[in-house]
C-alpha positions in Angstrom: -22.4 24.8 -22.9 -19.0 23.5 -21.6 -17.4 26.5 -20.0 -13.9 24.9 -20.2 -14.3 24.5 -24.0 -15.5 28.1 -24.2 -12.4 29.2 -22.4 -10.2 27.3 -24.9 -12.1 28.8 -27.8 -11.6 32.3 -26.5 -7.9 31.8 -26.1 -7.6 30.6 -29.7 -9.7 33.5 -31.0 -7.3 36.0 -29.3 -4.2 34.2 -30.5 -5.2 33.8 -34.2 -7.4 36.9 -34.4 -10.5 35.2 -35.9 -13.3 32.9 -35.2 -12.5 30.8 -38.3 -8.9 30.1 -37.2 -10.0 29.3 -33.7 -12.7 27.0 -35.0 -10.2 25.1 -37.1 -8.0 24.5 -34.1 -10.9 23.3 -32.0 -12.4 21.3 -34.9 -15.8 23.0 -34.9 -17.7 25.5 -37.0 -17.0 29.2 -36.8 -20.6 29.7 -35.8 -20.1 27.3 -32.8 -16.9 29.1 -31.9 -18.8 32.4 -31.8 -21.5 30.8 -29.6 -18.9 29.7 -27.1 -17.4 33.1 -26.8 -20.9 34.6 -26.3 -21.6 32.0 -23.6 -18.4 33.1 -21.8 -19.3 36.8 -22.1 -22.8 36.1 -20.6 -21.3 34.1 -17.7 -18.8 36.9 -16.9 -21.1 39.8 -17.6 -18.5 41.5 -19.7 -17.7 42.0 -23.3 -14.5 40.2 -24.2 -14.1 40.9 -27.9 -14.6 43.8 -30.3 -15.9 42.3 -33.6 -15.6 44.1 -36.9 -16.0 42.7 -40.5 -12.2 42.7 -40.8 -10.8 41.5 -37.5 -11.6 40.4 -34.0 -9.6 41.9 -31.1 -9.9 41.7 -27.3 -11.4 44.5 -25.3 -9.4 45.8 -22.3 -11.3 43.3 -20.1 -10.8 40.6 -22.7 -7.1 41.2 -22.7 -6.8 41.0 -19.0 -9.0 37.9 -18.9 -6.9 36.3 -21.7 -3.6 36.8 -19.9 -4.9 35.2 -16.7 -6.8 32.5 -18.5 -3.9 31.6 -20.7 -1.7 30.8 -17.7 -4.4 28.7 -16.1 -5.1 26.7 -19.3 -1.3 26.1 -19.9 -1.0 24.7 -16.4 -4.1 22.6 -16.9 -2.6 21.2 -20.2 0.7 20.4 -18.4 -1.2 18.7 -15.6 -3.1 16.5 -18.1 0.1 15.6 -19.9 1.8 14.7 -16.5 -1.2 12.5 -15.4 -1.3 10.9 -18.8 2.4 10.1 -18.7 2.2 8.8 -15.1 -0.4 6.3 -16.3 2.1 4.9 -18.7 5.6 5.5 -17.3 6.2 4.8 -13.6 7.2 8.2 -12.0 6.5 10.4 -9.0 6.4 9.7 -5.3 5.2 6.2 -4.2 4.2 5.9 -0.5 4.4 2.4 0.9 3.6 1.1 4.4 5.0 -2.3 5.4 5.1 -4.6 8.4 8.3 -3.6 10.3 10.1 -7.0 10.8 8.9 -8.3 7.4 9.9 -5.0 5.8 13.4 -5.2 7.2 13.9 -8.9 6.5 12.4 -9.1 3.0 10.8 -5.9 1.5 13.7 -3.5 1.7 16.0 -5.5 -0.6 13.1 -5.8 -3.1 12.5 -2.0 -2.9 16.2 -1.3 -3.6 16.0 -3.4 -6.7 12.7 -1.8 -7.7 14.1 1.7 -7.3 17.1 0.8 -9.4 14.8 -0.4 -12.2 12.5 2.6 -12.0 14.7 5.6 -11.2 11.8 8.1 -11.9 9.9 6.8 -8.9 10.7 8.0 -5.4 9.7 5.3 -3.0 8.9 6.6 0.5 8.8 3.5 2.9 7.2 3.5 6.3 7.8 0.4 8.5 5.2 0.0 11.2 3.1 -2.8 12.7 0.1 -0.4 12.9 -2.6 -0.9 10.2 -2.6 2.4 8.4 -5.6 4.0 6.8 -4.5 3.7 3.2 -6.6 6.5 1.6 -6.9 8.9 4.6 -3.2 8.8 5.3 -2.2 9.1 1.7 -0.5 5.8 1.1 -0.4 4.2 -2.3 0.3 0.6 -1.2 0.4 -1.3 2.1 1.8 -4.7 2.9 -0.3 -6.4 5.5 -0.6 -9.8 7.2 -3.8 -11.0 8.8 -5.2 -14.4 9.7 -8.8 -12.9 9.6 -8.7 -11.4 6.1 -9.2 -7.8 5.2 -12.2 -5.9 6.5 -12.4 -3.0 3.9 -14.4 -3.8 0.8 -13.1 -0.6 -0.8 -9.5 -1.9 -1.1 -7.9 -4.4 -3.5 -5.8 -7.1 -1.8 -3.3 -9.2 -3.8 -1.9 -12.1 -1.8 1.9 -12.5 -2.4 2.8 -15.2 0.2 1.6 -17.3 3.1 3.2 -17.4 6.5 2.2 -19.3 9.6 1.6 -18.3 13.2 3.9 -20.5 15.3 4.2 -20.9 19.1 7.9 -20.9 19.8 10.8 -20.5 22.3 14.6 -20.5 22.3 16.5 -23.7 23.1 18.0 -21.8 26.1 14.6 -21.0 27.5 13.5 -24.6 27.1 16.6 -25.9 28.9 15.9 -23.6 31.9 12.1 -24.0 32.1 11.4 -27.3 30.5 9.6 -28.1 27.2 5.8 -28.1 27.2 4.5 -31.5 26.1 0.8 -30.8 26.5 -1.3 -27.7 26.0 -1.9 -27.6 29.8 1.8 -27.2 30.3 1.7 -23.8 28.8 0.1 -22.3 32.0 3.5 -22.7 33.6 5.4 -20.7 31.0 5.9 -16.9 30.5 4.1 -15.7 27.5 5.5 -12.6 25.6 2.5 -10.6 24.7 1.9 -8.1 21.9 0.3 -4.9 23.1 -3.4 -4.5 22.3 -3.8 -8.2 21.4 -5.3 -10.5 24.0 -3.1 -13.4 25.0 -4.2 -16.5 23.0 -6.2 -19.3 24.4 -5.1 -22.7 23.0 -7.2 -25.8 22.7 -5.7 -29.2 22.3 -6.6 -31.2 19.3 -6.1 -34.3 21.4 -4.0 -35.9 24.0 -5.1 -34.0 27.1 -8.9 -34.3 27.1 -9.6 -31.1 25.1 -7.9 -28.9 27.7 -7.9 -25.2 27.1 -5.3 -22.8 28.5 -4.9 -19.0 28.2 -1.3 -17.9 28.2 0.0 -15.1 30.5 3.3 -13.4 31.2 5.0 -10.4 32.6 6.3 -8.8 29.4 4.2 -6.8 26.8 5.6 -5.0 23.8 4.1 -3.1 20.9 6.6 -4.1 18.2 6.9 -7.5 16.5 10.7 -7.2 16.2 10.9 -6.4 19.9 8.8 -9.5 20.6 11.2 -11.5 18.5 14.3 -10.2 20.3 12.7 -11.1 23.7 12.0 -14.7 22.6 15.5 -15.1 21.2 16.9 -13.8 24.5 15.0 -16.6 26.3 12.5 -14.4 28.1 9.6 -16.7 27.3 7.4 -18.2 24.7 5.7 -16.2 21.9 3.3 -16.6 19.1 4.9 -15.1 16.0 4.4 -15.3 12.2 7.1 -17.0 10.1 7.4 -13.8 8.1 9.2 -12.5 11.2 10.9 -15.7 12.6 11.2 -17.9 9.6 15.0 -17.7 9.5 15.2 -18.2 13.2 13.2 -21.5 12.9 15.2 -22.6 9.9 18.5 -22.1 11.7 17.3 -23.6 15.1 17.5 -20.3 17.0 13.8 -20.8 17.8 12.0 -24.1 18.1 8.3 -24.6 17.3 6.2 -25.9 20.1 3.1 -28.2 20.2 2.5 -28.1 16.4 0.7 -31.5 16.4 -1.7 -30.5 19.1 -2.3 -27.0 17.8 -1.3 -26.7 14.1 0.0 -23.3 13.1 -2.6 -21.1 11.5 -2.1 -19.7 8.0 -1.1 -16.0 7.9 -1.8 -14.6 4.4 0.4 -11.6 3.3 -1.2 -9.1 1.0 -0.3 -6.1 -1.1 -3.2 -3.7 -0.5 -4.1 -0.7 -2.7 -7.1 1.5 -3.4 -8.5 0.5 -6.9 -7.8 -1.4 -10.1 -9.5 1.4 -12.1 -7.1 4.2 -13.4 -4.3 2.6 -11.5 -1.1 4.7 -11.9 1.9 3.1 -13.5 4.0 3.5 -10.3 1.5 1.5 -8.2 0.9 -1.1 -10.9 4.6 -1.6 -11.5 5.4 -1.8 -7.8 2.6 -4.3 -7.1 3.6 -6.5 -10.1 7.3 -6.2 -9.1 6.8 -7.4 -5.5 4.3 -10.1 -6.5 6.8 -11.5 -9.0 9.7 -11.2 -6.5 8.0 -13.2 -3.8 6.6 -15.7 -6.2 10.2 -16.6 -7.1 11.5 -16.8 -3.5 10.9 -19.3 -0.8 11.0 -17.0 2.2 9.6 -19.2 5.0 9.7 -22.8 6.2 6.6 -24.7 4.9 4.1 -26.2 7.4 5.8 -29.6 6.8 9.2 -28.1 7.6 7.9 -26.4 10.8 6.5 -29.8 12.0 9.8 -31.5 11.2 11.7 -28.9 13.2 9.3 -28.8 16.2 10.3 -30.1 19.6 9.1 -33.6 19.9 
């Protein structure tokens, strides 16, 4: 028999003083209610009720068990109600991890609007370029960008936008060091490298005999925003996504390089979460909110705009 049901039956028997009354509350027969209490007594190895023809009353052990059990079942009922409400009304703590530069540029303003619309949700934002372990580290949602797709088959990914990886430099850097016109020219330029990621090797799509060149340089950083600051300061050339440097390209602070010889790769941006089944209202509302937000906003230059702004 279901022990949890037996516990609930016993609590009702004590509270109403009869098997009949308890059976009515539990929508079962009085005989079945009696069997549930007997099942509980057998499991505990103790008599819980004194039964007479007139009344049913708890034994000393039954009274002590009832007092402890009543508190536990009340907390369980409250937990079930809270979980049920959370599946309908967005509430509780929502832990979100986002790319740092993208988070600062675009996500935080959306989060502020979300928090205003859903005041019962406490949003805890973590900005980092590290790929977090969603489940192991206790995050509800992660915002990720990857040109190679997502490796985990246990996660759900919802694409909200597409950026592009662009080789770029500042106008000041190009004035001082010259503008690369062919892929082979890149070997003479200082490449600003992201820590842990090998410097890229570029292959020409034409114009210099299929030349390949691996970039190198004397600056390595572990943060995309730091990489952006360096390239803006004229320290070298960098390969960055337009989710980080889109505004810089649009305003001319950075110039795309060699886009006809090596077209910028697409960089899909996803909202990642654990499962569509039993999705809490806070996660569902946040995912839908951000998806709608970015669908309505043109955040980055298109590939055509990048080509139009590139150094010729």
